[in-house]
FIBAPA-551433 format. One line per 10 residues: number of its first residue (from 1); their letters; for each residue x, y negated, z negated of C-alpha. Coordinates in steps of 0.25 Angstrom, whole numbers. Layout:
BEGIN
NUM> a> X:Y:Z ~ ... $
END
This chain:
BEGIN
1> mytkddprsa> 55:-573:-82 ~ 52:-586:-78 ~ 61:-597:-84 ~ 52:-603:-96 ~ 51:-617:-86 ~ 45:-611:-76 ~ 29:-609:-77 ~ 27:-596:-74 ~ 35:-592:-85 ~ 24:-589:-95 $
11> lstsdssaea> 17:-580:-81 ~ 17:-564:-86 ~ 27:-556:-78 ~ 28:-544:-84 ~ 25:-527:-77 ~ 26:-515:-81 ~ 20:-505:-72 ~ 29:-495:-65 ~ 25:-494:-51 ~ 30:-495:-38 $
21> iaapeyhdft> 36:-513:-33 ~ 31:-516:-19 ~ 45:-522:-13 ~ 47:-537:-10 ~ 46:-541:3 ~ 52:-553:11 ~ 48:-558:26 ~ 57:-571:29 ~ 48:-578:43 ~ 61:-586:42 $
31> gsarpwavrg> 63:-590:58 ~ 49:-580:63 ~ 40:-584:71 ~ 26:-585:66 ~ 15:-580:62 ~ 20:-573:48 ~ 14:-564:40 ~ 17:-553:27 ~ 8:-550:15 ~ 8:-546:3 $
41> qnvivsgtne> -1:-537:-4 ~ -16:-550:-5 ~ -9:-559:4 ~ -7:-562:18 ~ 5:-573:21 ~ 5:-577:34 ~ 15:-589:39 ~ 9:-598:54 ~ 10:-609:58 ~ 0:-605:70 $
51> pwsgnlrfeh> -14:-609:72 ~ -26:-597:66 ~ -40:-596:67 ~ -48:-584:62 ~ -57:-577:51 ~ -52:-573:38 ~ -63:-566:27 ~ -53:-572:15 ~ -50:-587:10 ~ -34:-588:17 $
61> vlllvhedsa> -26:-598:15 ~ -15:-607:24 ~ -2:-611:18 ~ 4:-625:21 ~ 19:-622:18 ~ 26:-634:23 ~ 28:-650:21 ~ 24:-649:38 ~ 14:-638:38 ~ -1:-643:41 $
71> aevraqgdtv> -13:-634:45 ~ -28:-638:46 ~ -37:-628:41 ~ -52:-625:48 ~ -63:-615:41 ~ -76:-615:37 ~ -79:-629:46 ~ -69:-636:37 ~ -55:-640:40 ~ -42:-645:31 $
81> slhgqgliai> -29:-647:34 ~ -16:-648:29 ~ -2:-655:29 ~ 9:-650:21 ~ 9:-639:12 ~ -3:-633:4 ~ -13:-623:6 ~ -26:-621:14 ~ -36:-611:8 ~ -45:-607:20 $
91> ppgeaeirpl> -57:-601:19 ~ -64:-587:21 ~ -69:-586:38 ~ -65:-594:49 ~ -55:-603:50 ~ -43:-610:58 ~ -30:-614:54 ~ -21:-626:63 ~ -6:-627:59 ~ -5:-642:58 $
101> gagdlvrliq> 11:-645:56 ~ 26:-637:58 ~ 25:-630:43 ~ 23:-616:41 ~ 7:-611:36 ~ 6:-599:29 ~ -8:-594:28 ~ -9:-583:17 ~ -21:-573:20 ~ -28:-560:11 $
111> adepgwaeqt> -21:-548:16 ~ -35:-541:17 ~ -38:-552:26 ~ -40:-539:39 ~ -32:-540:51 ~ -22:-550:41 ~ -11:-538:33 ~ -7:-529:45 ~ -1:-544:53 ~ 8:-545:42 $
121> anaasyaeph> 23:-541:38 ~ 23:-533:30 ~ 10:-526:30 ~ 17:-511:28 ~ 21:-517:14 ~ 3:-516:9 ~ 2:-506:18 ~ -2:-498:3 ~ -4:-511:-7 ~ 4:-512:-18 $
131> prvaplrpwp> 1:-508:-32 ~ 7:-521:-39 ~ 0:-531:-30 ~ -16:-535:-37 ~ -25:-533:-27 ~ -33:-547:-22 ~ -47:-549:-27 ~ -48:-563:-24 ~ -50:-575:-33 ~ -63:-581:-34 $
141> epegghrlra> -68:-590:-23 ~ -63:-604:-22 ~ -74:-615:-30 ~ -83:-619:-18 ~ -82:-609:-11 ~ -73:-605:1 ~ -66:-618:9 ~ -54:-623:15 ~ -45:-629:3 ~ -32:-634:9 $
151> yplagipedp> -21:-637:-4 ~ -11:-647:-1 ~ 2:-648:-9 ~ 3:-661:-5 ~ 3:-669:-21 ~ 3:-659:-30 ~ 14:-661:-38 ~ 24:-650:-43 ~ 22:-650:-56 ~ 32:-639:-67 $
161> krfgrifrtr> 21:-635:-74 ~ 17:-629:-63 ~ 23:-617:-53 ~ 21:-622:-41 ~ 8:-627:-33 ~ 0:-616:-34 ~ -15:-615:-26 ~ -23:-602:-26 ~ -35:-596:-17 ~ -43:-581:-22 $
171> afmvnflppg> -34:-574:-15 ~ -20:-583:-16 ~ -11:-589:-24 ~ -2:-600:-19 ~ 13:-606:-26 ~ 19:-617:-17 ~ 32:-617:-25 ~ 42:-630:-24 ~ 47:-632:-14 ~ 65:-632:-17 $
181> dgprdparls> 77:-640:-13 ~ 89:-631:-10 ~ 91:-615:-20 ~ 85:-613:-31 ~ 93:-613:-45 ~ 97:-599:-47 ~ 96:-601:-62 ~ 81:-605:-61 ~ 75:-593:-54 ~ 62:-586:-58 $
191> phhhddfeql> 62:-571:-59 ~ 49:-565:-62 ~ 38:-556:-58 ~ 22:-553:-56 ~ 16:-540:-60 ~ 4:-539:-50 ~ 6:-549:-37 ~ 13:-550:-26 ~ 22:-565:-23 ~ 24:-569:-8 $
201> slavqgeflh> 34:-579:-9 ~ 33:-589:4 ~ 46:-596:8 ~ 43:-608:17 ~ 53:-617:15 ~ 71:-614:11 ~ 78:-599:9 ~ 74:-592:-3 ~ 80:-579:-12 ~ 70:-572:-17 $
211> hirtpwtads> 76:-560:-28 ~ 66:-550:-31 ~ 67:-539:-42 ~ 60:-526:-40 ~ 57:-521:-57 ~ 62:-506:-59 ~ 49:-497:-60 ~ 51:-482:-65 ~ 53:-477:-50 ~ 67:-482:-48 $
221> rnwradehvp> 63:-478:-34 ~ 58:-490:-32 ~ 69:-499:-38 ~ 73:-512:-30 ~ 86:-517:-31 ~ 84:-533:-33 ~ 82:-542:-21 ~ 89:-554:-15 ~ 80:-560:-4 ~ 84:-571:4 $
231> vgspsiavip> 73:-578:14 ~ 68:-590:20 ~ 56:-598:23 ~ 47:-593:28 ~ 45:-580:21 ~ 40:-572:11 ~ 44:-562:0 ~ 34:-553:-6 ~ 34:-550:-20 ~ 29:-537:-29 $
241> pptvhttaat> 23:-539:-41 ~ 33:-537:-50 ~ 43:-538:-44 ~ 55:-550:-51 ~ 57:-561:-42 ~ 62:-574:-42 ~ 66:-583:-28 ~ 75:-594:-25 ~ 76:-604:-16 ~ 90:-602:-7 $
251> gagrnqlidi> 88:-615:4 ~ 97:-624:3 ~ 84:-633:7 ~ 70:-632:1 ~ 65:-621:-2 ~ 48:-618:-4 ~ 41:-606:-11 ~ 25:-603:-8 ~ 21:-591:-16 ~ 9:-583:-15 $
261> fsppradfsa> 0:-576:-21 ~ -12:-566:-20 ~ -21:-565:-29 ~ -18:-579:-33 ~ -10:-577:-47 ~ -20:-578:-61 ~ -3:-581:-66 ~ -4:-593:-62 ~ -16:-600:-60 ~ -18:-597:-75 $
271> qpgwvlnaee> -9:-609:-76 ~ -16:-622:-77 ~ -13:-631:-66 ~ -5:-622:-56 ~ -15:-617:-47 ~ -18:-630:-40 ~ -30:-627:-36 ~ -36:-616:-45 ~ -50:-626:-45 ~ -56:-621:-30 $
281> ypqp> -49:-606:-33 ~ -51:-602:-47 ~ -47:-589:-52 ~ -53:-578:-57 $
END
């Protein structure tokens, strides 16, 4: 279901289950005040430009999503700062985040972190777990144990042999997709589906059109018409398995998406060189 030159073309996309399929969700925060928060089954995505300090049970992640994003993070007696796009892995326990730039910051927090899921815009969607989504079983602890780890995108070139620039932690996988100028070629889309994991597509710059098709199951009462939903930035599309999906940039200027998965994708992780911090976060 990918074009031959797409690095994902060899990945599995089969599905034969007749179980009910969850509905896609689209959350457009264009022009909205910060903070905002949306959840998937296993991850909370929260946009903010405000300082924060607190104590979390699990490792979490700070995404710097714009070139003018910047932040300083303190945890475990250590301090790291990052300017420009990238991410910071923050160990469990006490931590402090201080924004330093004008660009947006986005946090990834485990959905089972006490007190956080209830604050999301779509909390009611997960009153019951979605049966098709694999539960989060955290991957092995990072080499050398938990500590602050900063991963800047600057200096990491795009490579046609990879699909984007991918990082993972124990609970999350983040793919900074290449920014593009102008609309996507309508003859070069990449409709595909995933068997048992959600994709959260975070639009950080530009305008997009999400195309999503829900496969038919044996129960025709659950059939849905194809969806073609325009969004701006910032926005999040929560794409459930096994819906067929692809996204087209439509804005005349700069357009960029960041894809988020929880747990990390085993198929991406199996591709040599795709995960840029694989040596620090081992596979199961």
